[in-house]
PDB file of N, CA, C and O in Angstrom:
ATOM      1  N   UNK A   1      -9.743  -3.288 -22.608  1.00  0.00           N
ATOM      2  CA  UNK A   1      -9.014  -4.148 -22.835  1.00  0.00           C
ATOM      3  C   UNK A   1      -8.927  -5.163 -21.642  1.00  0.00           C
ATOM      4  O   UNK A   1      -9.044  -6.388 -21.680  1.00  0.00           O
ATOM      5  N   UNK A   2      -8.648  -4.185 -20.375  1.00  0.00           N
ATOM      6  CA  UNK A   2      -8.470  -4.485 -18.913  1.00  0.00           C
ATOM      7  C   UNK A   2     -10.058  -5.789 -19.217  1.00  0.00           C
ATOM      8  O   UNK A   2      -9.797  -6.983 -19.075  1.00  0.00           O
ATOM      9  N   UNK A   3     -10.924  -5.552 -19.445  1.00  0.00           N
ATOM     10  CA  UNK A   3     -11.843  -6.323 -18.843  1.00  0.00           C
ATOM     11  C   UNK A   3     -11.589  -7.336 -19.988  1.00  0.00           C
ATOM     12  O   UNK A   3     -11.745  -8.464 -19.519  1.00  0.00           O
ATOM     13  N   UNK A   4     -11.283  -7.385 -21.206  1.00  0.00           N
ATOM     14  CA  UNK A   4     -11.153  -8.302 -22.231  1.00  0.00           C
ATOM     15  C   UNK A   4     -10.136  -9.650 -21.561  1.00  0.00           C
ATOM     16  O   UNK A   4     -10.301 -10.868 -21.632  1.00  0.00           O
ATOM     17  N   UNK A   5      -9.256  -8.983 -21.031  1.00  0.00           N
ATOM     18  CA  UNK A   5      -7.994  -9.615 -20.172  1.00  0.00           C
ATOM     19  C   UNK A   5      -8.494 -10.625 -18.980  1.00  0.00           C
ATOM     20  O   UNK A   5      -8.035 -11.733 -18.702  1.00  0.00           O
ATOM     21  N   UNK A   6      -9.491  -9.966 -18.406  1.00  0.00           N
ATOM     22  CA  UNK A   6      -9.867 -10.537 -16.908  1.00  0.00           C
ATOM     23  C   UNK A   6     -10.717 -11.395 -17.275  1.00  0.00           C
ATOM     24  O   UNK A   6     -10.773 -12.439 -16.626  1.00  0.00           O
ATOM     25  N   UNK A   7     -11.687 -11.186 -18.502  1.00  0.00           N
ATOM     26  CA  UNK A   7     -12.312 -12.447 -19.127  1.00  0.00           C
ATOM     27  C   UNK A   7     -11.381 -13.639 -19.815  1.00  0.00           C
ATOM     28  O   UNK A   7     -11.596 -14.840 -19.654  1.00  0.00           O
ATOM     29  N   UNK A   8     -10.755 -13.311 -20.281  1.00  0.00           N
ATOM     30  CA  UNK A   8      -9.961 -14.494 -20.691  1.00  0.00           C
ATOM     31  C   UNK A   8      -9.016 -15.136 -19.794  1.00  0.00           C
ATOM     32  O   UNK A   8      -8.647 -16.292 -19.997  1.00  0.00           O
ATOM     33  N   UNK A   9      -8.525 -14.304 -18.614  1.00  0.00           N
ATOM     34  CA  UNK A   9      -8.219 -15.045 -17.712  1.00  0.00           C
ATOM     35  C   UNK A   9      -9.204 -15.758 -16.724  1.00  0.00           C
ATOM     36  O   UNK A   9      -8.875 -16.545 -15.836  1.00  0.00           O
ATOM     37  N   UNK A  10     -10.306 -15.397 -16.994  1.00  0.00           N
ATOM     38  CA  UNK A  10     -11.566 -16.353 -16.108  1.00  0.00           C
ATOM     39  C   UNK A  10     -11.598 -15.362 -14.615  1.00  0.00           C
ATOM     40  O   UNK A  10     -11.931 -15.761 -13.499  1.00  0.00           O
ATOM     41  N   UNK A  11     -11.275 -14.379 -14.885  1.00  0.00           N
ATOM     42  CA  UNK A  11     -10.998 -13.384 -13.309  1.00  0.00           C
ATOM     43  C   UNK A  11     -12.760 -12.652 -13.324  1.00  0.00           C
ATOM     44  O   UNK A  11     -13.613 -12.919 -14.171  1.00  0.00           O
ATOM     45  N   UNK A  12     -12.889 -11.932 -12.424  1.00  0.00           N
ATOM     46  CA  UNK A  12     -14.249 -11.337 -12.125  1.00  0.00           C
ATOM     47  C   UNK A  12     -13.383  -9.646 -12.472  1.00  0.00           C
ATOM     48  O   UNK A  12     -12.277  -9.142 -12.279  1.00  0.00           O
ATOM     49  N   UNK A  13     -14.761  -9.248 -13.106  1.00  0.00           N
ATOM     50  CA  UNK A  13     -14.389  -7.897 -13.762  1.00  0.00           C
ATOM     51  C   UNK A  13     -14.256  -6.922 -12.573  1.00  0.00           C
ATOM     52  O   UNK A  13     -15.150  -6.897 -11.727  1.00  0.00           O
ATOM     53  N   UNK A  14     -13.174  -6.116 -12.473  1.00  0.00           N
ATOM     54  CA  UNK A  14     -12.867  -4.764 -11.802  1.00  0.00           C
ATOM     55  C   UNK A  14     -12.388  -3.748 -12.547  1.00  0.00           C
ATOM     56  O   UNK A  14     -12.076  -3.829 -13.735  1.00  0.00           O
ATOM     57  N   UNK A  15     -12.317  -2.635 -11.749  1.00  0.00           N
ATOM     58  CA  UNK A  15     -12.171  -1.341 -12.530  1.00  0.00           C
ATOM     59  C   UNK A  15     -10.612  -1.361 -12.436  1.00  0.00           C
ATOM     60  O   UNK A  15     -10.001  -2.148 -11.713  1.00  0.00           O
ATOM     61  N   UNK A  16      -9.995  -0.368 -13.278  1.00  0.00           N
ATOM     62  CA  UNK A  16      -8.468  -0.322 -13.338  1.00  0.00           C
ATOM     63  C   UNK A  16      -8.272   0.276 -11.833  1.00  0.00           C
ATOM     64  O   UNK A  16      -7.337  -0.069 -11.110  1.00  0.00           O
ATOM     65  N   UNK A  17      -9.176   1.126 -11.492  1.00  0.00           N
ATOM     66  CA  UNK A  17      -8.780   2.075 -10.502  1.00  0.00           C
ATOM     67  C   UNK A  17      -8.727   1.028  -9.277  1.00  0.00           C
ATOM     68  O   UNK A  17      -7.815   1.232  -8.475  1.00  0.00           O
ATOM     69  N   UNK A  18      -9.452   0.097  -9.060  1.00  0.00           N
ATOM     70  CA  UNK A  18      -9.209  -0.701  -7.891  1.00  0.00           C
ATOM     71  C   UNK A  18      -7.886  -1.618  -7.684  1.00  0.00           C
ATOM     72  O   UNK A  18      -7.332  -1.965  -6.641  1.00  0.00           O
ATOM     73  N   UNK A  19      -7.540  -1.917  -9.175  1.00  0.00           N
ATOM     74  CA  UNK A  19      -6.226  -2.677  -9.114  1.00  0.00           C
ATOM     75  C   UNK A  19      -4.978  -1.779  -8.701  1.00  0.00           C
ATOM     76  O   UNK A  19      -3.900  -2.128  -8.219  1.00  0.00           O
ATOM     77  N   UNK A  20      -5.485  -0.431  -9.060  1.00  0.00           N
ATOM     78  CA  UNK A  20      -4.092   0.740  -8.970  1.00  0.00           C
ATOM     79  C   UNK A  20      -4.224   0.857  -7.036  1.00  0.00           C
ATOM     80  O   UNK A  20      -3.284   0.851  -6.242  1.00  0.00           O
ATOM     81  N   UNK A  21      -5.561   0.946  -6.759  1.00  0.00           N
ATOM     82  CA  UNK A  21      -5.626   1.062  -4.822  1.00  0.00           C
ATOM     83  C   UNK A  21      -5.076  -0.522  -4.546  1.00  0.00           C
ATOM     84  O   UNK A  21      -5.331  -0.722  -3.359  1.00  0.00           O
ATOM     85  N   UNK A  22      -4.772  -1.098  -4.814  1.00  0.00           N
ATOM     86  CA  UNK A  22      -4.832  -2.735  -4.761  1.00  0.00           C
ATOM     87  C   UNK A  22      -3.040  -2.528  -4.685  1.00  0.00           C
ATOM     88  O   UNK A  22      -2.609  -2.840  -3.575  1.00  0.00           O
ATOM     89  N   UNK A  23      -2.423  -2.259  -5.253  1.00  0.00           N
ATOM     90  CA  UNK A  23      -1.422  -2.070  -5.782  1.00  0.00           C
ATOM     91  C   UNK A  23      -0.661  -1.227  -4.657  1.00  0.00           C
ATOM     92  O   UNK A  23       0.341  -1.489  -3.992  1.00  0.00           O
ATOM     93  N   UNK A  24      -1.531  -0.086  -4.691  1.00  0.00           N
ATOM     94  CA  UNK A  24      -0.862   0.527  -3.091  1.00  0.00           C
ATOM     95  C   UNK A  24      -0.440   0.231  -2.180  1.00  0.00           C
ATOM     96  O   UNK A  24       0.675   0.188  -1.660  1.00  0.00           O
ATOM     97  N   UNK A  25      -1.935  -0.121  -1.831  1.00  0.00           N
ATOM     98  CA  UNK A  25      -2.080  -0.619  -0.379  1.00  0.00           C
ATOM     99  C   UNK A  25      -1.196  -2.058  -0.288  1.00  0.00           C
ATOM    100  O   UNK A  25      -0.573  -2.173   0.768  1.00  0.00           O
ATOM    101  N   UNK A  26      -1.064  -3.101  -1.191  1.00  0.00           N
ATOM    102  CA  UNK A  26      -0.050  -4.200  -1.046  1.00  0.00           C
ATOM    103  C   UNK A  26       1.567  -3.386  -0.881  1.00  0.00           C
ATOM    104  O   UNK A  26       2.208  -3.721   0.115  1.00  0.00           O
ATOM    105  N   UNK A  27       2.024  -2.646  -1.554  1.00  0.00           N
ATOM    106  CA  UNK A  27       3.151  -1.787  -1.444  1.00  0.00           C
ATOM    107  C   UNK A  27       3.341  -1.430  -0.571  1.00  0.00           C
ATOM    108  O   UNK A  27       4.254  -1.991   0.034  1.00  0.00           O
ATOM    109  N   UNK A  28       2.872  -0.653  -0.111  1.00  0.00           N
ATOM    110  CA  UNK A  28       2.685   0.114   1.135  1.00  0.00           C
ATOM    111  C   UNK A  28       3.095  -1.161   2.909  1.00  0.00           C
ATOM    112  O   UNK A  28       3.916  -1.180   3.826  1.00  0.00           O
ATOM    113  N   UNK A  29       2.068  -1.863   2.513  1.00  0.00           N
ATOM    114  CA  UNK A  29       2.130  -2.961   3.634  1.00  0.00           C
ATOM    115  C   UNK A  29       3.333  -3.790   3.330  1.00  0.00           C
ATOM    116  O   UNK A  29       3.447  -4.624   4.228  1.00  0.00           O
ATOM    117  N   UNK A  30       4.319  -3.915   2.400  1.00  0.00           N
ATOM    118  CA  UNK A  30       4.973  -4.960   2.129  1.00  0.00           C
ATOM    119  C   UNK A  30       6.388  -3.979   2.617  1.00  0.00           C
ATOM    120  O   UNK A  30       7.355  -4.721   2.787  1.00  0.00           O
ATOM    121  N   UNK A  31       6.650  -2.795   2.824  1.00  0.00           N
ATOM    122  CA  UNK A  31       7.581  -2.073   3.220  1.00  0.00           C
ATOM    123  C   UNK A  31       8.151  -1.530   2.090  1.00  0.00           C
ATOM    124  O   UNK A  31       9.373  -1.383   2.079  1.00  0.00           O
ATOM    125  N   UNK A  32       7.338  -1.128   0.917  1.00  0.00           N
ATOM    126  CA  UNK A  32       8.020   0.220  -0.095  1.00  0.00           C
ATOM    127  C   UNK A  32       7.268   1.629   0.656  1.00  0.00           C
ATOM    128  O   UNK A  32       6.107   1.659   1.066  1.00  0.00           O
ATOM    129  N   UNK A  33       8.230   2.723   0.707  1.00  0.00           N
ATOM    130  CA  UNK A  33       8.124   3.754   1.299  1.00  0.00           C
ATOM    131  C   UNK A  33       7.213   4.309   0.549  1.00  0.00           C
ATOM    132  O   UNK A  33       6.956   4.143  -0.644  1.00  0.00           O
ATOM    133  N   UNK A  34       6.546   5.263   1.678  1.00  0.00           N
ATOM    134  CA  UNK A  34       5.501   6.148   1.008  1.00  0.00           C
ATOM    135  C   UNK A  34       5.699   7.110  -0.336  1.00  0.00           C
ATOM    136  O   UNK A  34       4.872   7.315  -1.225  1.00  0.00           O
ATOM    137  N   UNK A  35       7.065   7.643  -0.212  1.00  0.00           N
ATOM    138  CA  UNK A  35       7.166   8.549  -1.324  1.00  0.00           C
ATOM    139  C   UNK A  35       7.385   7.665  -2.689  1.00  0.00           C
ATOM    140  O   UNK A  35       6.952   8.126  -3.745  1.00  0.00           O
ATOM    141  N   UNK A  36       7.976   6.548  -2.673  1.00  0.00           N
ATOM    142  CA  UNK A  36       8.214   6.230  -3.953  1.00  0.00           C
ATOM    143  C   UNK A  36       6.839   5.656  -4.345  1.00  0.00           C
ATOM    144  O   UNK A  36       6.463   5.906  -5.490  1.00  0.00           O
ATOM    145  N   UNK A  37       5.877   4.775  -3.391  1.00  0.00           N
ATOM    146  CA  UNK A  37       4.530   4.728  -3.495  1.00  0.00           C
ATOM    147  C   UNK A  37       3.996   6.155  -4.473  1.00  0.00           C
ATOM    148  O   UNK A  37       3.449   6.089  -5.573  1.00  0.00           O
ATOM    149  N   UNK A  38       4.263   7.135  -3.872  1.00  0.00           N
ATOM    150  CA  UNK A  38       3.597   8.226  -4.315  1.00  0.00           C
ATOM    151  C   UNK A  38       3.908   8.281  -5.626  1.00  0.00           C
ATOM    152  O   UNK A  38       3.069   8.529  -6.492  1.00  0.00           O
ATOM    153  N   UNK A  39       5.256   8.029  -5.878  1.00  0.00           N
ATOM    154  CA  UNK A  39       5.478   8.824  -6.860  1.00  0.00           C
ATOM    155  C   UNK A  39       5.249   8.073  -8.027  1.00  0.00           C
ATOM    156  O   UNK A  39       5.106   8.679  -9.089  1.00  0.00           O
ATOM    157  N   UNK A  40       5.188   6.765  -7.989  1.00  0.00           N
ATOM    158  CA  UNK A  40       4.169   5.329  -8.940  1.00  0.00           C
ATOM    159  C   UNK A  40       2.981   5.643  -9.287  1.00  0.00           C
ATOM    160  O   UNK A  40       2.488   5.501 -10.406  1.00  0.00           O
ATOM    161  N   UNK A  41       2.373   6.177  -8.127  1.00  0.00           N
ATOM    162  CA  UNK A  41       0.769   6.669  -8.673  1.00  0.00           C
ATOM    163  C   UNK A  41       0.956   8.202  -9.231  1.00  0.00           C
ATOM    164  O   UNK A  41      -0.130   8.774  -9.328  1.00  0.00           O
ATOM    165  N   UNK A  42       1.933   8.889  -9.568  1.00  0.00           N
ATOM    166  CA  UNK A  42       1.842  10.258 -10.083  1.00  0.00           C
ATOM    167  C   UNK A  42       1.242  11.290  -9.307  1.00  0.00           C
ATOM    168  O   UNK A  42       0.614  12.234  -9.788  1.00  0.00           O
ATOM    169  N   UNK A  43       1.508  11.032  -7.737  1.00  0.00           N
ATOM    170  CA  UNK A  43       0.753  11.834  -7.167  1.00  0.00           C
ATOM    171  C   UNK A  43       1.860  13.131  -7.082  1.00  0.00           C
ATOM    172  O   UNK A  43       3.076  13.061  -7.261  1.00  0.00           O
ATOM    173  N   UNK A  44       1.192  14.123  -6.809  1.00  0.00           N
ATOM    174  CA  UNK A  44       1.927  15.538  -6.994  1.00  0.00           C
ATOM    175  C   UNK A  44       2.565  15.577  -5.353  1.00  0.00           C
ATOM    176  O   UNK A  44       3.714  16.005  -5.244  1.00  0.00           O
ATOM    177  N   UNK A  45       2.063  15.274  -4.485  1.00  0.00           N
ATOM    178  CA  UNK A  45       2.207  15.626  -2.835  1.00  0.00           C
ATOM    179  C   UNK A  45       1.747  14.209  -2.502  1.00  0.00           C
ATOM    180  O   UNK A  45       0.737  13.593  -2.844  1.00  0.00           O
ATOM    181  N   UNK A  46       3.055  13.787  -1.533  1.00  0.00           N
ATOM    182  CA  UNK A  46       2.871  12.616  -0.451  1.00  0.00           C
ATOM    183  C   UNK A  46       1.883  12.798   0.048  1.00  0.00           C
ATOM    184  O   UNK A  46       1.054  11.895   0.166  1.00  0.00           O
ATOM    185  N   UNK A  47       1.689  14.009   0.480  1.00  0.00           N
ATOM    186  CA  UNK A  47       0.776  14.451   1.503  1.00  0.00           C
ATOM    187  C   UNK A  47      -1.258  13.845   1.018  1.00  0.00           C
ATOM    188  O   UNK A  47      -2.102  13.527   1.856  1.00  0.00           O
ATOM    189  N   UNK A  48      -1.467  13.882  -0.566  1.00  0.00           N
ATOM    190  CA  UNK A  48      -2.405  13.298  -0.892  1.00  0.00           C
ATOM    191  C   UNK A  48      -2.242  11.456  -0.756  1.00  0.00           C
ATOM    192  O   UNK A  48      -3.173  10.686  -0.520  1.00  0.00           O
ATOM    193  N   UNK A  49      -1.102  11.160  -0.935  1.00  0.00           N
ATOM    194  CA  UNK A  49      -1.020   9.791  -0.755  1.00  0.00           C
ATOM    195  C   UNK A  49      -1.227   9.385   0.430  1.00  0.00           C
ATOM    196  O   UNK A  49      -1.981   8.424   0.587  1.00  0.00           O
ATOM    197  N   UNK A  50      -0.651   9.973   1.479  1.00  0.00           N
ATOM    198  CA  UNK A  50      -0.730   9.622   3.130  1.00  0.00           C
ATOM    199  C   UNK A  50      -1.921   9.542   3.396  1.00  0.00           C
ATOM    200  O   UNK A  50      -2.349   8.479   3.846  1.00  0.00           O
ATOM    201  N   UNK A  51      -2.737  10.582   3.203  1.00  0.00           N
ATOM    202  CA  UNK A  51      -4.348  10.731   3.597  1.00  0.00           C
ATOM    203  C   UNK A  51      -5.073  10.040   2.867  1.00  0.00           C
ATOM    204  O   UNK A  51      -6.170   9.672   3.288  1.00  0.00           O
ATOM    205  N   UNK A  52      -4.563   9.647   1.401  1.00  0.00           N
ATOM    206  CA  UNK A  52      -5.671   8.317   0.980  1.00  0.00           C
ATOM    207  C   UNK A  52      -5.155   7.118   1.575  1.00  0.00           C
ATOM    208  O   UNK A  52      -5.999   6.320   1.984  1.00  0.00           O
ATOM    209  N   UNK A  53      -3.775   6.787   1.728  1.00  0.00           N
ATOM    210  CA  UNK A  53      -3.574   5.279   2.196  1.00  0.00           C
ATOM    211  C   UNK A  53      -3.468   5.324   3.997  1.00  0.00           C
ATOM    212  O   UNK A  53      -3.468   4.176   4.442  1.00  0.00           O
ATOM    213  N   UNK A  54      -3.389   6.307   4.995  1.00  0.00           N
ATOM    214  CA  UNK A  54      -3.543   6.393   5.835  1.00  0.00           C
ATOM    215  C   UNK A  54      -4.240   5.335   6.624  1.00  0.00           C
ATOM    216  O   UNK A  54      -4.026   5.394   7.835  1.00  0.00           O
ATOM    217  N   UNK A  55      -4.914   4.517   6.267  1.00  0.00           N
ATOM    218  CA  UNK A  55      -4.946   3.235   6.696  1.00  0.00           C
ATOM    219  C   UNK A  55      -3.678   2.151   7.179  1.00  0.00           C
ATOM    220  O   UNK A  55      -3.519   1.640   8.288  1.00  0.00           O
ATOM    221  N   UNK A  56      -3.068   2.037   6.274  1.00  0.00           N
ATOM    222  CA  UNK A  56      -1.950   1.235   5.831  1.00  0.00           C
ATOM    223  C   UNK A  56      -1.206   1.915   6.563  1.00  0.00           C
ATOM    224  O   UNK A  56      -0.742   1.333   7.543  1.00  0.00           O
ATOM    225  N   UNK A  57      -0.871   3.240   6.361  1.00  0.00           N
ATOM    226  CA  UNK A  57       0.774   3.666   6.902  1.00  0.00           C
ATOM    227  C   UNK A  57       0.306   3.844   8.435  1.00  0.00           C
ATOM    228  O   UNK A  57       1.276   4.243   9.078  1.00  0.00           O
ATOM    229  N   UNK A  58      -1.040   3.665   9.399  1.00  0.00           N
ATOM    230  CA  UNK A  58      -1.031   3.409  10.622  1.00  0.00           C
ATOM    231  C   UNK A  58      -0.875   1.865  10.846  1.00  0.00           C
ATOM    232  O   UNK A  58      -0.294   1.522  11.876  1.00  0.00           O
ATOM    233  N   UNK A  59      -1.336   0.896   9.986  1.00  0.00           N
ATOM    234  CA  UNK A  59      -0.990  -0.294  10.547  1.00  0.00           C
ATOM    235  C   UNK A  59       0.576  -0.692  10.794  1.00  0.00           C
ATOM    236  O   UNK A  59       1.089  -1.392  11.667  1.00  0.00           O
ATOM    237  N   UNK A  60       1.375   0.324   9.228  1.00  0.00           N
ATOM    238  CA  UNK A  60       2.494  -0.171   9.797  1.00  0.00           C
ATOM    239  C   UNK A  60       3.701   0.244  10.955  1.00  0.00           C
ATOM    240  O   UNK A  60       4.816  -0.179  11.260  1.00  0.00           O
ATOM    241  N   UNK A  61       2.604   1.539  11.489  1.00  0.00           N
ATOM    242  CA  UNK A  61       3.420   2.742  12.209  1.00  0.00           C
ATOM    243  C   UNK A  61       3.148   1.067  13.498  1.00  0.00           C
ATOM    244  O   UNK A  61       4.122   0.617  14.101  1.00  0.00           O
ATOM    245  N   UNK A  62       1.931   0.527  13.637  1.00  0.00           N
ATOM    246  CA  UNK A  62       1.455  -0.213  14.537  1.00  0.00           C
ATOM    247  C   UNK A  62       2.527  -1.502  14.868  1.00  0.00           C
ATOM    248  O   UNK A  62       2.806  -1.952  15.979  1.00  0.00           O
ATOM    249  N   UNK A  63       2.970  -1.892  13.706  1.00  0.00           N
ATOM    250  CA  UNK A  63       3.809  -3.196  13.294  1.00  0.00           C
ATOM    251  C   UNK A  63       4.925  -2.424  13.691  1.00  0.00           C
ATOM    252  O   UNK A  63       5.530  -3.141  14.488  1.00  0.00           O
ATOM    253  N   UNK A  64       5.598  -1.224  13.555  1.00  0.00           N
ATOM    254  CA  UNK A  64       6.934  -0.904  13.797  1.00  0.00           C
ATOM    255  C   UNK A  64       6.947  -0.429  15.315  1.00  0.00           C
ATOM    256  O   UNK A  64       8.073  -0.195  15.754  1.00  0.00           O
ATOM    257  N   UNK A  65       6.056  -0.277  16.046  1.00  0.00           N
ATOM    258  CA  UNK A  65       6.241   0.327  17.206  1.00  0.00           C
ATOM    259  C   UNK A  65       6.064  -1.551  17.913  1.00  0.00           C
ATOM    260  O   UNK A  65       6.771  -1.571  18.920  1.00  0.00           O
ATOM    261  N   UNK A  66       5.632  -2.483  17.779  1.00  0.00           N
ATOM    262  CA  UNK A  66       5.371  -3.745  18.040  1.00  0.00           C
ATOM    263  C   UNK A  66       7.220  -4.063  18.247  1.00  0.00           C
ATOM    264  O   UNK A  66       7.921  -4.324  19.225  1.00  0.00           O
ATOM    265  N   UNK A  67       7.522  -3.851  16.598  1.00  0.00           N
ATOM    266  CA  UNK A  67       8.681  -4.468  16.572  1.00  0.00           C
ATOM    267  C   UNK A  67       9.746  -3.618  17.361  1.00  0.00           C
ATOM    268  O   UNK A  67      10.602  -4.301  17.924  1.00  0.00           O
ATOM    269  N   UNK A  68       9.808  -2.814  17.447  1.00  0.00           N
ATOM    270  CA  UNK A  68      10.871  -2.084  18.450  1.00  0.00           C
ATOM    271  C   UNK A  68      10.965  -2.549  19.916  1.00  0.00           C
ATOM    272  O   UNK A  68      11.913  -2.917  20.611  1.00  0.00           O
ATOM    273  N   UNK A  69       9.359  -2.371  20.185  1.00  0.00           N
ATOM    274  CA  UNK A  69       8.918  -2.548  21.780  1.00  0.00           C
ATOM    275  C   UNK A  69       9.527  -4.166  21.879  1.00  0.00           C
ATOM    276  O   UNK A  69      10.085  -4.497  22.925  1.00  0.00           O
ATOM    277  N   UNK A  70       9.413  -5.036  20.884  1.00  0.00           N
ATOM    278  CA  UNK A  70      10.285  -6.318  21.339  1.00  0.00           C
ATOM    279  C   UNK A  70      11.794  -6.304  21.448  1.00  0.00           C
ATOM    280  O   UNK A  70      12.476  -6.922  22.265  1.00  0.00           O
ATOM    281  N   UNK A  71      12.259  -5.369  20.340  1.00  0.00           N
ATOM    282  CA  UNK A  71      13.917  -4.894  20.274  1.00  0.00           C
ATOM    283  C   UNK A  71      14.479  -4.730  21.825  1.00  0.00           C
ATOM    284  O   UNK A  71      15.349  -5.407  22.373  1.00  0.00           O
ATOM    285  N   UNK A  72      13.847  -3.815  22.271  1.00  0.00           N
ATOM    286  CA  UNK A  72      14.050  -3.184  23.172  1.00  0.00           C
ATOM    287  C   UNK A  72      13.943  -4.249  24.744  1.00  0.00           C
ATOM    288  O   UNK A  72      14.890  -4.623  25.437  1.00  0.00           O
ATOM    289  N   UNK A  73      12.868  -4.450  24.891  1.00  0.00           N
ATOM    290  CA  UNK A  73      12.763  -5.442  25.863  1.00  0.00           C
ATOM    291  C   UNK A  73      14.019  -6.340  25.840  1.00  0.00           C
ATOM    292  O   UNK A  73      14.839  -6.454  26.750  1.00  0.00           O
ATOM    293  N   UNK A  74      14.026  -6.971  24.612  1.00  0.00           N
ATOM    294  CA  UNK A  74      15.232  -8.242  24.423  1.00  0.00           C
ATOM    295  C   UNK A  74      16.265  -7.681  24.726  1.00  0.00           C
ATOM    296  O   UNK A  74      17.148  -8.488  25.016  1.00  0.00           O
ATOM    297  N   UNK A  75      16.635  -6.375  24.808  1.00  0.00           N
ATOM    298  CA  UNK A  75      18.137  -5.299  25.329  1.00  0.00           C
ATOM    299  C   UNK A  75      18.388  -5.296  26.548  1.00  0.00           C
ATOM    300  O   UNK A  75      19.497  -5.355  27.079  1.00  0.00           O
ATOM    301  N   UNK A  76      16.777  -5.189  27.313  1.00  0.00           N
ATOM    302  CA  UNK A  76      17.117  -4.982  28.695  1.00  0.00           C
ATOM    303  C   UNK A  76      17.104  -6.171  29.043  1.00  0.00           C
ATOM    304  O   UNK A  76      17.354  -6.475  30.209  1.00  0.00           O
TER     305      UNK A  76
END
């Protein structure tokens, strides 16, 4: 069904798993917390989600550190 819908929309063929991974990555990059994403993906353990999407959470940590650095230097 997915491939039929993609074809009708004039979009390239992708696997459902690719869409799932894209959803998780975009959700995490846009501030959805890891526990929520893990639950939506049906992962039993949040650790599995963290391991799978470590590259996204690492980027979020860098951004958080940068934001906090800016806030603290403005306060000084």
